[in-house]
C-alpha positions as CSV (number, residue, x, y, z in Angstrom):
1,L,10.7,7.8,-20.3
2,D,12.6,9.4,-23.1
3,R,11.6,12.8,-21.9
4,L,12.7,12.0,-18.3
5,K,16.0,10.7,-19.6
6,S,16.5,13.9,-21.6
7,L,16.0,15.9,-18.5
8,G,18.7,14.0,-16.7
9,Y,16.6,11.6,-14.6
10,N,18.1,8.2,-14.0
11,C,15.4,6.7,-11.8
12,I,11.6,6.6,-11.8
13,R,9.1,5.6,-9.0
14,L,6.5,3.3,-10.6
15,P,3.1,3.3,-8.8
16,F,0.8,0.3,-9.1
17,L,-2.1,-1.1,-7.1
18,Y,-2.1,-4.6,-5.6
19,D,-4.8,-5.8,-8.0
20,L,-2.6,-5.3,-11.0
21,I,-0.9,-8.6,-10.1
22,Q,-2.9,-10.2,-7.2
23,D,-6.5,-11.1,-7.4
24,D,-8.9,-10.6,-4.5
25,T,-8.4,-14.2,-3.2
26,G,-4.8,-13.3,-2.5
27,T,-3.7,-16.5,-4.0
28,N,-3.7,-16.0,-7.8
29,Y,-1.2,-13.7,-9.6
30,L,-2.1,-12.2,-12.9
31,S,0.1,-12.7,-16.0
32,N,-1.2,-9.5,-17.7
33,G,-0.2,-7.4,-14.7
34,W,3.3,-9.0,-14.5
35,A,3.7,-8.3,-18.2
36,R,2.9,-4.6,-17.7
37,L,5.5,-4.3,-14.8
38,D,8.0,-6.2,-16.8
39,G,7.5,-3.9,-19.8
40,V,8.2,-0.7,-17.9
41,I,11.2,-2.2,-16.2
42,E,12.6,-3.4,-19.6
43,E,12.1,0.1,-21.1
44,C,14.0,1.6,-18.1
45,Q,16.8,-0.9,-18.6
46,K,17.1,0.1,-22.3
47,R,17.6,3.7,-21.2
48,R,20.0,2.8,-18.3
49,M,17.4,4.0,-15.8
50,W,16.4,2.4,-12.5
51,C,12.9,1.7,-11.4
52,I,11.5,1.8,-7.9
53,L,8.4,-0.4,-7.6
54,D,5.9,1.6,-5.6
55,L,2.9,-0.3,-4.1
56,H,0.5,2.7,-4.2
57,G,-2.4,0.7,-2.9
58,T,-2.3,-2.5,-0.7
59,P,-5.1,-5.0,-0.2
60,G,-7.6,-3.1,1.9
61,G,-5.8,0.2,1.4
62,Q,-3.1,1.7,3.6
63,N,-4.7,5.2,3.9
64,G,-8.0,7.0,3.6
65,F,-7.5,8.5,0.2
66,D,-8.6,7.5,-3.2
67,H,-5.1,7.1,-4.5
68,S,-4.8,4.0,-2.5
69,G,-7.2,2.4,-5.0
70,Q,-10.1,1.9,-2.6
71,P,-13.4,3.7,-2.7
72,D,-14.7,5.8,0.2
73,G,-15.8,3.6,3.1
74,L,-13.7,0.7,2.1
75,C,-10.3,2.3,2.4
76,N,-7.6,2.2,5.1
77,M,-8.5,-1.3,6.2
78,L,-5.0,-2.8,6.0
79,W,-4.2,-2.1,9.7
80,G,-7.2,-3.9,11.2
81,S,-7.1,-7.0,9.0
82,Q,-4.7,-9.8,9.5
83,S,-5.8,-11.2,6.1
84,F,-4.9,-8.0,4.3
85,K,-1.5,-7.9,6.1
86,V,-0.8,-11.5,5.0
87,R,-1.8,-10.7,1.4
88,T,0.4,-7.6,1.3
89,A,3.4,-9.6,2.6
90,A,2.7,-12.4,0.1
91,L,2.5,-9.9,-2.7
92,W,5.9,-8.5,-1.9
93,N,7.3,-12.0,-1.5
94,Q,6.3,-12.8,-5.1
95,I,7.6,-9.4,-6.4
96,A,10.9,-10.0,-4.7
97,A,11.1,-13.5,-6.1
98,R,10.5,-12.2,-9.6
99,Y,12.9,-9.3,-9.6
100,S,15.6,-10.3,-7.2
101,N,18.2,-10.5,-9.9
102,N,16.9,-7.6,-12.0
103,T,19.5,-4.9,-12.1
104,A,17.1,-2.2,-13.4
105,V,15.0,-2.5,-10.2
106,A,16.4,-0.1,-7.7
107,G,14.2,-1.3,-4.9
108,Y,10.7,-1.8,-3.4
109,D,8.6,0.9,-1.9
110,L,6.4,-1.1,0.5
111,F,3.3,1.1,0.6
112,N,2.6,4.7,-0.2
113,E,1.8,7.2,2.5
114,P,0.5,4.9,5.2
115,D,-2.0,6.6,7.5
116,A,-2.9,4.1,10.2
117,T,-5.5,4.9,12.8
118,G,-5.4,4.0,16.5
119,A,-5.1,5.3,20.0
120,G,-2.4,7.8,20.9
121,T,-0.3,10.2,19.0
122,K,0.7,9.6,15.3
123,T,4.1,8.6,16.6
124,Q,2.6,6.0,18.9
125,V,0.3,4.7,16.1
126,Y,3.4,4.4,13.9
127,S,5.2,2.3,16.5
128,N,2.1,0.2,17.4
129,N,0.5,-0.3,14.0
130,I,2.9,0.4,11.1
131,L,6.2,-0.9,12.4
132,P,4.9,-4.5,12.9
133,V,3.7,-4.5,9.3
134,L,7.0,-3.1,8.0
135,D,8.7,-6.0,9.8
136,Q,6.3,-8.5,8.3
137,V,6.7,-7.2,4.7
138,Y,10.5,-6.7,5.0
139,A,10.9,-10.3,6.1
140,A,8.7,-11.5,3.2
141,I,10.9,-9.6,0.8
142,R,14.2,-10.7,2.3
143,S,13.3,-14.4,2.1
144,N,13.7,-14.0,-1.6
145,D,15.9,-10.9,-2.1
146,T,18.7,-9.7,0.2
147,R,20.1,-7.2,-2.2
148,H,17.6,-4.6,-3.4
149,L,16.8,-1.4,-1.4
150,V,13.6,-1.4,0.7
151,F,11.9,2.0,0.9
152,M,9.8,2.7,4.0
153,E,7.5,5.6,5.0
154,S,6.4,6.7,8.4
155,N,2.8,7.6,9.4
156,F,1.8,9.7,6.4
157,M,5.2,11.4,6.8
158,Y,5.6,14.7,4.9
159,T,7.2,18.1,5.2
160,N,7.9,19.2,8.8
161,M,6.4,16.2,10.6
162,W,9.3,15.9,13.0
163,G,7.6,13.5,15.4
164,D,7.3,11.0,12.6
165,I,10.9,11.5,11.5
166,W,12.3,10.9,15.0
167,A,10.0,7.9,15.5
168,C,11.7,6.0,12.7
169,P,14.0,3.4,14.3
170,A,17.6,2.8,13.4
171,P,17.4,0.1,10.7
172,A,20.0,-2.1,12.5
173,S,17.8,-2.1,15.6
174,R,15.1,-4.0,13.6
175,G,17.6,-6.2,11.8
176,W,17.0,-4.3,8.6
177,T,19.6,-3.7,5.9
178,N,19.6,-1.6,2.7
179,V,16.7,0.4,3.9
180,V,15.7,3.9,2.7
181,Y,13.5,6.2,4.7
182,E,11.2,8.2,2.4
183,Y,9.3,11.4,3.0
184,H,7.1,13.4,0.7
185,H,7.9,17.1,0.5
186,Y,4.7,19.0,0.0
187,D,4.4,22.8,0.2
188,R,2.8,22.7,3.6
189,V,5.0,23.8,6.4
190,G,2.9,22.8,9.4
191,N,0.6,20.0,10.4
192,W,-2.4,18.9,8.4
193,S,-4.7,20.9,10.8
194,G,-4.0,24.6,10.8
195,D,-1.0,24.4,8.5
196,T,0.3,27.1,6.3
197,Y,1.8,27.5,2.9
198,D,5.2,29.0,2.0
199,P,6.2,28.5,-1.6
200,R,9.7,30.0,-1.2
201,F,12.6,27.8,-2.2
202,E,14.7,29.0,0.8
203,T,12.0,27.8,3.2
204,H,11.8,24.3,1.7
205,K,15.5,23.9,1.2
206,K,16.0,24.6,4.9
207,I,13.4,21.9,5.9
208,A,14.7,19.3,3.4
209,D,18.3,19.9,4.6
210,E,17.3,19.5,8.2
211,I,15.5,16.2,7.4
212,V,18.6,14.9,5.7
213,R,20.8,15.8,8.6
214,T,18.3,14.2,11.0
215,Y,18.5,10.9,9.1
216,T,22.3,10.9,9.0
217,R,22.2,9.9,12.7
218,F,21.7,6.3,11.4
219,M,25.0,6.5,9.4
220,Q,27.2,6.8,12.4
């Protein structure tokens, strides 16, 4: 943290897996896990830095990659399981209750790089599978915390995925407030299949600027 502070950063995104604080029954919460989150947040506060709490792996996993914390064959099961959805919402409900008045917490990143599967295009899968879970988790947070930012991602949204970007609804249309849409800017400049690489700063600045302009439509 000291190194980040010296470089001028004022905020970190802190990744954690669900089982840091919630056991596999979904009903017990782990004091050792809470202590670890509390410790990092306290260190941020000492340095006048904010902390975004990033659920990098939900119960069942929200994508098909190992960084969701689930092994091959047992990952990306969130979307087809009501139990995992309920547990994810309950987890965020508890997190929001604990940190609702914590000024070092910038907000809650609901789940990292969701990659739901289903019939239709990725945009349709986002609308049919991911949006309902976003609603569910958002409501669970807002029942305890109406102030902190809520960070949301589309269907594995990253550089140049314009369909996903345009699929994101106006937050007000869902009854959401203080919402941040998040995308991850990789050096790919196409889709996952048949994409290309272009490391030039000018290329990526143009893409990033256009994404920002696209999202400003919600600020009108």
